[in-house]
N, C-alpha and C positions, 0 to 999 in steps of 0.2 A: 504494500500500500504506500503510495507516494505521499510525502508530507504535504505537498501542495494540494492534495485531494482530501485531506483530513478535514479542513475547515471550509465552510461557505458562509457568506454574509447573508443574514436575514434582517428584516426591518427592525427587529428588537435585539440584535446582537450577532455574535459569531456562533454558528451551529456546526457541530461535528457531522460529517457526511455519513451516509449509509446506515449500517447497523448501529452506529454510535449517535444517531440523531436525537437521542433523548437528552443529550447534554448541551445546554445553551449557556453562552457567556455574553455579558455586555462587553463593550469595547474595553472598558477599564479593567474588568475582571479578566478578559482575554489576555490583555497585556501582562497582568500580574501572573497569570497561569503560565504563559509562555516563558517569561523570565525565570520563574521558579523551576520550570521543567528543564530549561537549558542549563541552569546552574546545577541541578541534580544530576543530569546525564553527562554533560561534558564541560564542567566548570574549568577543568585544566586544559581543555583543548581550544576553547573559543572565547577567550576573555574579551575580544573586541565587541562581541554582541552585547555584553553587559552595558556598554556605553550607548546602545541604541534602543529604540523603542521596541516593544514586543511586536507591534504591527509591521516591523520591517521583515519579519520572518517570511511572509509570502513573497516579498521582493527578492529575498535571497534564493528562494525556491525557483523563481523565474530566472534569476541570474544563472543558477547552476544548470537549468534546462537549456538555456541558450549556449552556455559554455560547453556542455556535453554534446549538443547537436551541431554546434557551429552554424546554427541556422535559426532565424527568428520564426520562419514558417513551421519548421518541424517542432520547435519548442511549443508553438501555439497549438499544434495538433495534440501533442502529449498532454498539455495542461487544459485543453478544451477552452482556449481563449482565442481572441482575434490577434493577428499579427500586429495590428496597430496598438492593441492593449499591451502586448509584450514589449513593443518598442517604447511605449510611454513609461512602463514600469522601469525599464532599464535607464531611460533618461532621468527619471526622478531619483533613482538610486545613485546614479553618477553625480547628480547635483548635490544630493545629500552627503555623499562621501567626498565630494569635491575632487574627483579623480575620474579619468577616462578608463573604462573597463574593457571596451571592445574597439577594434579597428574594423571599419565597415567599408567594403567595396561593392561594386555591382554584382560580383560573383561569389564573394566569400565574406565570412565573419570570423575574426580571430581575436584571441585575448591579447590585451596589452600586457606588459610586464606586471603592472599593478593588478590586472585582472587575473593573471596566473597565480599571483600570491594569494589573492582573496579566495580563489577557487580551491587552492590547496588547503587553506585553513577551514573552509566551509564544508568540504566533502566529508571528512571524518565526523564532523559535528552533525551534519544532516543524516549520515549513515547511522549514527547512534540514536537519533530521534526515531528514524524509520524502524530500526531494530526494536526499539521499545514499543512502538505502535504495533508492529507485527506480532509481538507477544500477546497483544490484546485479541488478536484474531483467534487464538486458541488452537491454531493448526500446528500439530507436531508430527504430522504425517510426512515421510520423506517424499521428495519429488518422484513422480512415476508417469509412465505413458510414453507415447511416441511423438516425436517432433519431426515433421517432414520439412526439409530445407531445399530450396532451389537456389543454386549459385553457380557462377562460372568456375571453371577449373582453377583459374588463378586465385579467385576469392577463397575457394576451399583450401588451397595450399597456404595462403597467407593468413587467413583468419581462423579456420577450423582445425587444420592439421596440428598446429602447436598445442592445442588444448584437448584434443580428442581423448588420449589415453588417460590423463589425469581426471578429466570430467567424468568419463564413464566408470572409472574406478570409484570415484566419490559418490556417484549416483547410479548404483547398479540396477535400479528399477526403471531407468530411462533408456529408451531406444531412439537413436538418431537415424533417420532415413534421409540420406543426402543424395540429391540428383544433380549431376553436373550439366549445366545448361547455359549456353552463351547467347540465347535468343531473346533475353529480357522478357520472359514469359509472364503472363498474368497469373500470379500465385494463387489468387482466390479461385479463378476458373480451373486451375490445375490441381486444386485440392491441397495446396501447400500451406503450412502454418506460417512460414517466414521465407524471405528471400534475402540475398546479399548482393548489393550492387553499389556503384558509385552514388554518392549523395545526390548529385545533380540529376540522376536518372530515376530516382525514387518517385513513384506516382504521388501527386499532391495530397491524395486522400489517405495516405498511409502514415503510420507512426514509424519514424526512423530513429534508430539508435546507433550512433557512431561506434564502430568496432575497430577502427585504426585511425592513426593521425592523418594529417594533411599529406597529400601526394603532389609530386611534380612530374611532368613529362620531360623527357630529354631528347633533343635531336643529336644523334651521334653517328659517327663514321670512323673508319680506320685512318691512321696517319698516312698510309699509302694512298688512300682515296684522295685525301686533301693535298697530297703532293702533285696530283694530276689536275685537280679542280680547285677553283677559287672558293674560299670559305663564304657561305652565305652571311650577309650582314643584317638583312631584314627578311621577313618571311617570304616576300615576293621573289626573292632570289632563288627559292627552291624550285621555281618553274624551269630553271635551266640546269637542274641537277637530277641525277638518278636517285629516285626515292624508293624505299622498300615499303610497300603499302600493306595495310591490314584489312582483312575482310571479316566482317561479323558472320556468325552462323546463319543469320537471316539472308546473307548474300550482299548486304550493303557494304560499300567501301568507306572506311573511316576517313573523314576530312580532318586534316591536321589543324588544330586551333591554337592560336597564340594570342597573348594579350600583354600590353604594356601601357601604363598611364591611362587606362580606360579605353584604349583603342584595341579592338578585337579584329583579328585577321583569321579567316578560314581558308585553307589552301587545299584545292583538289590536286594532289600531287600525281606525277606520272613516274614510271620507272620500269625496270626489267623484271621485277619480282613482286608478287602479291602472296601473302601468307595469312593463315588464320591462327597462327601460334606466335605469341610475342617473344618467348625465349629463342625461337628459331630466327626471328627478325634480328635479334641481337647477334646471333652467330653469323648471320648473313652480312651484317654490317662489319663484324670483325674480319670476315673474309674479303672485304673490299668491294662488295657488290654495289653499295650505295649508302644513303643516309636513312637511318631508321628513327622512328619517333615512338618511344616506348616509356613506360613508367621508369623513373630514374633508378629505383631500387634494383631493377632487372639488369641495368648496365653498370651498377656501382663497382663491381669487382673489376670489370674490363676497363673502366675509366681509371680506377686506382692503379692498375698495373701498366697502363699506357697502351693497351690494345685498341682502345677507342678514345676519341676526342669529342668534346662537346661544343656545339655551336648554338647561337641564338638563345643563350641562357637567360638573358635579360628579357626575353619574350615568353618565358615559361614560368609563370607565377604558381605558387602553391594554391591548392584548392581542396575542399573537403574530400576525404577519402571514402573508403567503403563503409556502408551502413547495413546493419541488419534491420529489416523492416517487416511490418505486419499490419493487417487491417485493424483499424481502431474499433471496428464493430465486432471483432472476434474476441472470445474469451481467452485470456492469457493463462494457460495451464501452469501447474506447478513445475512441470518439466521445462517448458519454455522459459518461465521466469528464472529457473536455475541456470539455463544456458545464457540468458541475457546478463544475469548477474556475473557469471564467470567471465564473459567477454568484456564487459564494461570494467570489471576489476582489473583485467589484464591491461587494458589501454590506460587506465589511471596509473598503473604501476610501471608503465613502460617509459 
């Protein structure tokens, strides 16, 4: 149960949601209750909250939702609020704290240094509150059941593979049914509980949970290739280069997308080779076939040892990475909740 969903405002005070709706507090009593609860649960963890009003707690919840999702829209879906209300809450909190918490661009939202510090302090505090609230649910049954997951092969390797063994050992009554699919399928129509894809590709009516940090693409080629061809300075220069293209399972060819200072360039590249496997694209670039445009983590080793060189780096900003997503109208089972908790804990500790 999320702390943001515990309280709702009624004409005569703050009311606990759901099964706890018998408990009603006036604004002043609510403030006293929250402060006492915070002191009891994590007095040693979150001393800064003692200096603030109890009614700031919902604002902190909104702040953490935006920080976790790196998206105002996805935070709004999770909290059942409008994006404008989320934005207003963040602005008020920034004014109240007299510090900027987020950097905002047309494509991404990222934490400032001050925002990172605040999030690091708030997360254990909020986790303590949520743990205390979950105890009220009276549910001591271990997670169980099947979770059907739709994800690309790359997402499975990056996100799921590192946690599979430990997760299944910890939750022996949970079964994970994972289907590798690069077609961006409709998970609801396909009978899946969740999907994993890049944040910008998550349908707007889904709840998205970030499961990896920000990612960057890299335009790379071998040193031998650049001995024969002039290095591209701007994205349009790629039209005169041999490019290694990527084909989605749907058959569509990926258009290379670049951005700098708010200017977006989408390039329909040409070249001698088209592949549907990004690691193979890296190998082809190492072999001198042309320029590949791939997530930079795939090329990191070859860039480090000099087999590849990077170009157009100032045109390749970071943007939100992979998200686990599910329908907001679907019940979140104990098995799915355990998986979400495991993945979000991993990204927080990374």
